[in-house]
C-alpha positions in Angstrom: 15.8 32.0 -37.0 14.4 33.5 -33.7 12.2 30.7 -32.8 13.2 28.8 -29.8 14.3 25.1 -30.2 11.6 23.6 -28.2 8.9 25.1 -31.0 10.8 23.6 -33.6 10.2 20.1 -32.4 7.4 18.0 -34.1 4.2 18.1 -32.6 4.3 14.5 -31.5 7.2 15.2 -29.2 5.6 18.4 -27.9 2.3 16.4 -27.2 4.6 13.7 -25.3 5.9 16.7 -23.0 2.6 18.3 -22.6 1.1 15.0 -21.6 2.7 15.2 -18.2 1.1 18.3 -17.3 -2.4 18.7 -16.2 -4.6 19.5 -19.1 -5.5 22.9 -18.2 -2.0 24.0 -18.2 -1.4 22.1 -21.4 -4.1 24.1 -23.0 -2.7 27.4 -21.7 0.4 26.8 -23.8 -2.0 27.9 -27.0 -1.2 31.4 -26.0 2.6 31.2 -26.5 2.5 31.7 -30.2 0.6 30.7 -33.3 3.1 27.9 -33.4 1.4 26.5 -30.2 -1.9 27.5 -30.9 -3.4 24.1 -32.0 -0.6 21.8 -30.5 -2.8 20.7 -27.6 -5.7 19.5 -29.6 -3.5 16.4 -30.5 -2.9 15.5 -27.0 -3.9 11.7 -26.4 -3.5 12.1 -22.5 -6.0 14.2 -20.6 -5.9 15.0 -16.9 -8.7 16.9 -15.9 -9.3 18.2 -12.2 -12.1 20.4 -11.0 -10.1 21.7 -7.9 -8.7 24.6 -10.3 -12.3 25.7 -11.2 -13.9 26.0 -7.8 -13.6 29.6 -6.5 -16.7 31.8 -7.1 -20.4 31.3 -7.9 -21.2 29.0 -10.8 -18.1 27.1 -10.8 -19.7 23.8 -11.7 -21.3 25.4 -14.7 -17.9 26.7 -15.8 -16.2 23.5 -15.2 -18.7 21.5 -17.2 -18.5 24.1 -20.1 -14.7 24.0 -20.0 -14.6 20.1 -20.2 -17.1 20.1 -23.2 -15.2 22.7 -24.8 -11.9 20.5 -24.5 -13.6 17.4 -25.7 -15.4 19.1 -28.7 -12.2 21.1 -30.0 -9.5 18.4 -29.7 -8.5 16.7 -32.9 -10.4 13.4 -33.4 -7.7 12.0 -35.6 -5.7 11.5 -32.2 -7.8 9.2 -30.1 -7.6 9.4 -26.4 -5.3 6.7 -24.7 -5.3 7.9 -21.2 -8.2 9.7 -19.5 -7.8 11.0 -15.8 -11.0 13.0 -14.3 -11.1 14.1 -10.6 -14.2 15.8 -9.3 -15.1 16.7 -5.8 -18.4 18.0 -4.6 -19.6 18.2 -8.3 -23.4 18.1 -7.8 -24.5 18.0 -11.5 -26.3 15.0 -12.7 -24.3 12.2 -13.6 -25.5 12.2 -17.1 -22.7 15.1 -17.7 -19.9 12.7 -16.5 -21.4 9.7 -18.6 -21.5 11.9 -21.8 -17.6 12.7 -21.2 -16.8 8.9 -20.6 -18.7 8.1 -23.7 -16.6 10.9 -25.6 -13.1 9.4 -24.5 -13.9 5.8 -24.8 -12.7 4.1 -27.9 -10.8 1.2 -29.3 -7.4 3.0 -28.2 -8.2 3.8 -24.6 -5.7 2.2 -22.3 -5.8 4.0 -19.0 -9.1 5.4 -17.2 -8.7 7.1 -13.8 -11.8 8.2 -12.1 -11.8 10.1 -8.7 -15.4 11.0 -8.1 -16.7 12.3 -4.8 -20.0 13.4 -6.5 -23.7 13.4 -5.1 -24.9 10.8 -7.5 -24.2 7.3 -8.4 -22.3 6.7 -11.6 -23.2 3.6 -14.0 -20.2 3.0 -16.0 -20.7 2.7 -19.7 -21.1 -1.0 -21.0 -18.3 -0.2 -23.6 -15.6 0.4 -20.7 -16.5 -2.6 -18.7 -16.0 -4.7 -21.9 -13.3 -2.5 -23.4 -10.7 -4.7 -25.2 -8.0 -2.3 -25.1 -7.9 -1.0 -21.4 -5.0 -2.0 -19.4 -5.5 0.3 -16.3 -8.5 1.2 -14.4 -8.7 3.1 -11.4 -12.0 4.1 -9.4 -11.8 6.1 -6.3 -14.4 7.5 -4.0 -17.5 7.3 -6.1 -20.4 5.0 -5.9 -20.3 2.6 -9.0 -22.8 0.1 -7.7 -25.7 0.1 -10.6 -23.2 -0.9 -13.5 -23.1 -4.5 -12.1 -26.9 -4.9 -12.3 -27.2 -3.6 -16.0 -23.9 -5.1 -17.2 -23.3 -8.2 -15.2 -20.9 -9.8 -18.0 -17.8 -7.6 -17.1 -14.7 -8.7 -19.4 -11.7 -6.6 -19.8 -9.2 -9.1 -21.6 -6.2 -6.7 -21.6 -6.7 -5.0 -18.0 -3.3 -5.5 -15.9 -3.8 -2.8 -13.2 -6.8 -2.3 -11.3 -7.3 0.2 -8.3 -10.5 0.3 -6.2 -10.9 2.5 -3.4 -14.5 3.2 -2.3 -18.1 1.7 -2.6 -17.1 -0.7 -5.5 -18.0 -4.3 -5.2 -14.8 -5.8 -6.7 -16.3 -9.3 -7.5 -17.0 -9.1 -11.0 -14.2 -6.9 -12.1 -11.9 -9.4 -10.6 -13.5 -12.4 -12.2 -13.6 -10.4 -15.5 -9.9 -9.5 -15.7 -8.1 -12.7 -16.9 -4.6 -11.2 -17.1 -4.6 -8.8 -14.0 -1.2 -8.5 -12.5 -1.6 -5.2 -10.0 -4.4 -4.8 -7.8 -5.1 -2.3 -5.2 -8.3 -2.9 -3.2 -9.5 -0.7 -0.3 -12.7 -1.9 1.4 -14.3 0.8 3.2 -16.3 0.4 6.5 -19.8 1.8 7.4 -18.3 5.1 8.6 -17.2 5.8 5.0 -20.5 7.2 4.1 -21.4 4.4 1.9 -20.8 0.5 2.4 -21.3 -2.8 0.9 -20.8 -6.0 2.8 -18.8 -8.4 0.8 -18.6 -11.9 2.5 -16.1 -13.2 0.0 -13.5 -11.7 -2.2 -11.6 -14.0 -4.4 -8.2 -12.7 -5.8 -7.1 -13.4 -9.5 -4.3 -16.2 -9.7 -2.5 -13.9 -12.2 -1.7 -11.2 -9.6 2.0 -10.2 -9.2 1.4 -7.2 -6.9 -1.6 -6.9 -4.4 -2.4 -4.1 -2.0 -5.4 -4.8 0.1 -6.9 -2.9 2.9 -10.0 -4.4 4.4 -12.1 -2.4 6.9 -15.4 -4.0 6.3 -15.5 -6.9 8.7 -18.5 -6.5 11.1 -19.2 -7.9 14.5 -21.2 -11.4 14.2 -20.3 -11.6 10.4 -17.6 -14.1 9.1 -16.0 -13.0 6.0 -13.7 -15.1 3.4 -10.8 -13.5 1.8 -9.1 -15.9 -1.0 -5.6 -14.9 -2.0 -4.7 -18.0 -4.3 -2.0 -16.0 -6.0 1.1 -18.3 -6.6 2.8 -15.6 -8.8 2.6 -12.8 -6.2 5.8 -10.9 -5.8 4.5 -7.8 -3.6 1.8 -7.9 -0.9 0.8 -5.2 1.4 -2.1 -6.3 3.5 -3.9 -4.2 6.1 -7.1 -5.8 7.8 -9.0 -4.6 10.7 -10.9 -7.8 12.0 -13.7 -6.9 14.4 -14.9 -10.5 13.8 -13.7 -13.9 13.0 -12.0 -13.6 9.6 -11.1 -16.6 7.4 -8.2 -16.2 4.9 -7.2 -18.8 2.3 -4.1 -18.4 0.5 -1.6 -20.5 -1.7 2.4 -20.3 -1.1 4.3 -17.5 -2.7 7.4 -18.7 -4.0 8.1 -15.7 -6.0 7.5 -13.3 -3.1 9.9 -10.3 -2.8 8.5 -7.9 -0.3 5.5 -8.5 2.2 3.8 -6.0 4.7 1.5 -7.2 7.1 -0.6 -4.7 9.0 -3.1 -6.6 11.3 -5.5 -5.0 13.7 -8.0 -7.2 15.7 -10.2 -7.2 18.6 -9.3 -10.7 19.9 -6.5 -13.0 18.4 -8.9 -15.7 17.6 -10.3 -13.5 14.9 -7.1 -14.0 12.9 -5.8 -17.5 13.4 -4.5 -17.7 10.0 -1.7 -15.3 10.5 0.9 -17.9 11.3 0.1 -19.8 8.4 0.4 -16.8 6.1 3.8 -16.3 7.6 4.9 -19.8 6.6 3.6 -19.1 2.9 5.7 -15.9 2.8 8.8 -17.7 3.9 10.7 -17.1 0.4 10.2 -13.1 0.7 13.2 -11.0 0.7 11.6 -8.2 2.7 9.1 -8.8 5.7 7.4 -6.2 7.6 5.1 -7.2 10.6 3.3 -4.1 11.9 1.0 -3.3 14.9 -0.5 -6.6 16.1 0.8 -9.0 13.5 3.5 -10.4 15.8 1.2 -10.8 18.5 -0.7 -13.3 16.4 2.3 -15.5 16.4 2.2 -16.2 20.0 -1.3 -17.5 20.0 -0.5 -21.2 20.7 2.4 -23.5 21.8 2.5 -25.3 18.6 3.6 -22.4 16.4 7.1 -22.9 14.8 9.2 -20.3 13.3 9.5 -21.0 9.4 12.9 -20.9 7.8 13.3 -17.7 5.8 16.2 -18.7 3.4 16.1 -15.4 1.2 15.2 -12.7 3.8 17.4 -9.5 3.8 15.2 -7.0 5.5 13.1 -7.6 8.6 10.9 -5.0 10.3 8.9 -5.9 13.5 6.5 -4.1 15.6 6.4 -5.5 19.1 4.1 -4.3 22.0 6.4 -5.5 24.4 10.1 -6.4 24.0 10.8 -10.2 23.9 14.3 -11.4 23.6 13.6 -15.1 23.2 10.9 -14.2 20.3 13.6 -12.1 18.5 16.5 -14.7 18.8 14.3 -17.5 17.4 13.4 -15.3 14.4 16.8 -14.5 13.7 18.1 -18.1 14.0 15.7 -18.9 10.9 16.9 -16.0 8.7 20.0 -17.2 7.5 21.2 -14.4 5.4 19.4 -11.3 7.0 21.2 -7.9 6.5 18.9 -5.5 7.9 17.0 -5.6 11.0 14.3 -3.1 12.4 12.6 -3.3 15.7 10.0 -0.8 16.9 8.6 -1.2 20.4 5.2 0.2 20.6 5.3 1.9 23.9 1.7 3.4 23.9 -0.7 2.8 26.6 -3.2 1.0 24.0 -0.8 -1.4 22.8 0.6 -2.5 26.2 -2.7 -2.9 27.8 -3.6 -5.4 24.9 -0.6 -7.5 26.1 -0.8 -7.3 29.7 -4.7 -8.1 30.0 -4.3 -11.2 27.9 -2.7 -14.5 29.0 0.9 -15.0 28.8 1.8 -16.1 25.5 4.4 -18.9 24.9 7.7 -18.6 23.2 9.9 -21.4 22.7 13.5 -21.2 24.1 15.9 -19.9 21.6 18.7 -22.0 20.5 21.9 -21.8 22.3 24.1 -21.2 19.2 24.6 -17.9 17.9 22.5 -17.4 14.7 24.6 -17.4 11.2 22.9 -14.2 10.1 24.1 -12.2 13.2 27.7 -13.5 12.9 28.0 -13.3 9.1 25.3 -11.4 7.4 23.7 -8.7 9.6 25.1 -5.2 8.6 22.5 -2.9 10.0 20.4 -2.8 13.1 17.7 -0.1 14.3 15.8 -0.2 17.6 12.9 2.4 18.0 11.6 3.7 21.0 14.4 2.3 23.2 13.7 2.5 26.9 16.7 0.5 28.3 14.9 -2.3 29.9 16.9 -5.3 31.0 15.7 -7.3 27.9 16.3 -4.4 25.6 19.7 -3.8 26.9 20.7 -7.4 26.7 19.5 -7.7 23.1 21.7 -4.7 22.1 24.8 -6.3 23.9 24.3 -9.5 22.3 24.3 -7.9 18.6 27.1 -5.6 19.4 29.3 -8.3 20.6 28.5 -11.3 18.3 27.7 -9.1 15.1 30.9 -9.5 13.2 29.9 -7.7 10.0 27.8 -5.1 11.7 28.4 -1.7 10.1 25.7 0.6 11.7 23.5 0.2 14.9 20.9 3.1 15.4 19.2 3.8 18.7 16.1 6.0 18.8 15.6 6.9 22.7 12.2 6.9 24.0 11.1 10.6 24.2 9.7 10.3 27.6 13.1 9.6 29.3 14.7 12.6 30.8 18.1 14.2 29.5 20.1 12.6 32.5 18.7 9.0 31.8 19.5 9.3 28.0 22.9 10.6 28.7 23.5 7.6 30.9 22.1 5.1 28.2 24.5 6.7 25.6 27.5 6.2 27.9 26.5 2.6 28.9 25.9 1.3 25.5 28.9 3.0 23.9 31.2 1.1 26.3 30.0 -2.4 25.2 32.9 -4.2 23.4 32.0 -4.7 19.7 32.6 -7.5 17.4 32.8 -5.6 14.4 35.6 -3.0 14.1 33.7 -1.0 11.5 30.4 -0.8 13.5 29.1 2.8 14.1 26.6 3.5 16.9 24.3 6.1 16.7 21.7 7.7 18.9 18.8 9.6 18.0 16.7 11.7 20.5 13.3 10.4 19.2 10.2 12.5 19.0 6.6 11.2 19.9 5.4 8.8 17.6 1.7 8.5 16.3 0.9 4.8 15.8 -1.8 3.9 13.1 
């Protein structure tokens, strides 16, 4: 009668609760009472992390003994479904880790997470690379090269989530995952410590969500990335192009959210960006970061695509250009939220001023429909009160008939007297919306990626 209510729950529910804890904490519940002594042994989710075992001499041996004990003492009638292993600076031979992987692998394993910063290469077991039950595979930081030489026929028929961050050639994992929906692929550069040059990466057509960071392009090498994924709904693309990069892609009729972070040495390295913007025209959220907007100015033939569903727009611009913004807004028919961030750092402005003048077509004379009927929120970051900036703020305040909130982040280099004058001047502008609130924020220095 004195037993607590939680202890009265069946083991299946207790194990479900314990599965949200690191395995070390889950095992420690065995000291609570005799009721809890063996509950952890039925856990089907293991989360093992060596960071809790490092202090003191011989921590590697203690950690290995701890993991071996966990795997040996657990109840084999409850097969492992999810296994998470994090090892940093673990110098024991890879055979120990492979023994653990063999122990947890089986027909019921659905999720495998490996974060291995170890001083050896890991040859993933063949059974894992051909597992019919595996639905999620995460490989971070380790070197997993040899597995492709020994087991070239990678086939994961149930894999829907794949995350690769480190020295992993993704080619055969991607081609061997016929139902893959979510992919996070981070390709490192030579400074990472290990490096593999991948001339071509072809994304699976089944993808719905893609996070792709490519830091691997090198001088004098032409790389090719194929994103033929017509079902894609979410895209985050960050590319550092030190040489010419070719990107092929399909249209994305189901796109909901797209983020483009483009860094380049020359605009000629990323001539495909304007075409990608056209392919993203059905998205509801679009964020163009860093030099992505600059790529749109590269030629006089560029025409702003129509964005019939776009609700949220975030733009980084190195130098403010009213014509560019008005052209963009004219083609965003139902836009509700607009964020403009002017990158005032010396590096970004030098990139602009040391290049030829980019062509921007004259904006339409009519006020865009989104400004008069849909735009509810506008945010301006690093506002300096240049003539163009002030003209654009006045344009939105006077013509934004449904505006509810305008937020101005004042550039941190401005002195207090100048900031006071800006607040006074902008606050005096008549507003087309009677419910519009004008907010000013004294911005702190911003670090750009």
